[in-house]
N, C-alpha and C positions, 0 to 999 in steps of 0.2 A: 494481547499486547499489540499496540498500533505503533509502527515506526513512523516518524514524521507526524506525530499526533498533535502537534501544538497549534496547527493552523489549517485552514482550508478544508479539503476533503478529509484529512486525518482527524481534524477536530470534530467534524460532523460524524465520522465513524465512531469516535470515542463516545460521543453523546448517545448515539443510537445503541451501542453495545451496553452502555450503562442503563439505558431504558429497558433493555432486555434482561437485566439482572446480573450482568457480568461485572466483576471487579476489574477495572481497566488500568493497564500499565501504559502510561503516556510517554513515549520516547520523544526526545528532542535532542538537537545538537548544539545550537547557539543561542536560541531565544528563550531564555527561562521565563521571562515575563509572559509570553504568549502561552507557554506550557502551563503556567499557573492559572491563567484565565481558562484554559480548557478544563483543568481540574476543578475549578470553581463551578463551571457550567455542568460538569458531571455530577458534582455534589448537589447542585440545585435540582437535579433530576432525581435525587434520592439515591444516587449511586455512590459507589466507592472507587477510589482511584489512587494511584501513585505515579510519581514522575521518575523516569529513568533517563539519565543523560549518557549518550554515547554517539559516536559517529558511525553510521552504518557501513561506511566504506573501510573501516578499520577493524580487522579481525581481532586484534588485541583488545581494543576498547570494548567490543561486543562481549567477548568472553569474560573480561574482567567484570563488567557491569552485570551481566546475567548470572555469572558465577556467584557474585556477592549477593544478588537477590535470592538465589536458591539457598544460600547458606542461612539467610535470615527468614526464610519461609519454608521451613521443613514440612514436608508432606504436601505442599502445594505444587501444582505445575501449570504451565501455560497451555491452555486447551485450545485457544484460538490465536492464531498469528495473522496479522494483517500487515503484509509488506507494502507499505505505502510511500515511504520516504523517497524523494526524488528531486533532481535538480535538472535545469536546462542550461546549455551554453550554446545558443543558436549561432550558426555561421555556415556559409556555403563551403563545401568541401575544399574548393580551391584555396580558401583563406583560413581554413580551420587549423588551429594550433594543436600540437600533440596533447598539451595539457587539457584543452577543451574536450578532446576526445576521451582521454583517459579518466578525467574527473567524472564525466557523465557515465562512462561504463562502470567505473568503480562504485559510484553511488547508487545507480539504478539497477545494475545487473549483478556485480560481484556481491553486493549486500544480500541478495537473495540467497546465495550459497551460505555466506557466513552466519546469518541469523537463523535461517531455516534449519541448517545442519545441526546447529547447537541445540535447538529445541525439539528436534524431530524424535530423538531416542525416546524421550518420556511419553510423547504422544503414542508411539508404537507400543511401548510397554503397557500403557493404560488402555490401548485399543480404542482411543477416542481422540479425534483432533480435527481441526479445520485450519487449513492454510489458504489464505485469500490474498492474491497478488493484484495490486492496483497497477494496471498497465496503461495503455493509451491507444487512441485512435492512430497515433503516429507509428506505433509498432505493428499495426495491422495494414494500414494504407501506405505508410511512408509520407512524410511531409518535407517539402523543400526547405533547406536551411536547418534541418534537424537530422542529418544522417547519423550523428552520434546518439541522439535520443531515440530515434527510430530503431537503430541497431540494438540498443540496450533493451528497450521494451519488447521488441521482437524476440530477443534472446530469453526474456523472462516468460513469454508466451510459450516458447518451445520447451523450457524447463518445466513449466506448469504441467504440460501434457505428458512429459516423460515421467515426472515424479508421481503424478496421479496414478499412473499404471504400476509403479514400483510398490506403492503402499496401499492400494485400494482394499486389499484383503484384511488389512489391519483396522478398518473403519476410520481411516484418516483420509479426508478429502482434500483435493488441491484444485482450486479454481482461480480464474482471473476475471477481473472487472475492467473493462476498457472504456474509460470516459472519453467523450469528445471535448468540445469546448465548454468548460465549466468556469463560472465566475469565482476565481480565487486570486491570491496574490501571484500565482505562477502565470496567470494569463492576463494580468492587468496591463502588460505592455503590448498586447495585441489589439488590433483594430476591430473592436466588437461590431461596430456599425457595418463594416465591410464584410466580415466573416459570417455574421448571422443571416446574411442574404443567401449564403450557401446551404443553410440548415433548413430542411423541410419544415421543422417546427417554428422557425423564425426567431429563435432566441438561444442564448447560452443557457446551459443547465445550471442547477443549483447543487452545491455540495451535498445537501440532504438527499437529493435524488440518487446520487451515487451511494451514499451511506445506507439507503434502504435496501439496495441489492446486496451490499456487504453483510448487513444484518441477516438477510434471508439465508445467504450462503453459510453463515455462522450458526444457523439454527438446526435443530433436529429435523425440520421439514425438508432440508436440502440433503438428506443423508444419502440419496441415490444419485446425486449430481457430482461428478468429478471429472477433471480434465476439460471443463467447459471454459469458454471465454464469452462473457456477456457484455454486449455493447450498451452503453448509455450515452447516446450521442444525438438524440432528436431526429434520427433518420438520416443523418449525414452520410453514414457508411454502414452497409449491412453485409 
């Protein structure tokens, strides 16, 4: 399952996992049309997929949607979870509104708990699972105007490292992928010309370059990697 799988990095991850032979659950919140496009692209790769609508910041919606899915898929379980859904509400702290702080924390950090906790039990019972959290350069370095986003992503990084140690003996790995500036809808409001001058590779990354790392971490080849944070940022921050 890929949360926020309808666009950008999430879409690229869905396609990559489908290419690897996974049946993909594409989560979206508001844009069904984009989710349908992602499903079509998955199917064009010869893969199978389904669409699941829920708001990752709502524990009730998550449990209802995933509970219904489990009832109609007896014997199946979600082996790979990619916590990708996220939002930004950038503002300097001096002018940041409470709702801008809380919305970003709820969607980017609290969702990690709500979704992961619901799916974790079956991974542990099956003694097989992969949890991959898409975080951010912002959560490692901190970026001005993103105190809320930086705090949320840094929180997920800490949770990744803690949970990895809790469940390593059950063959369930927990890792994070930290993209830098990637060409997606989330970064379209940024000044690419100005920012790419800061990147040693001299360009923004592509969603597929992030998805490649997610695919590796989801594979059996990554079975001895857990608690790691892998940067995908063109050398901007190491």
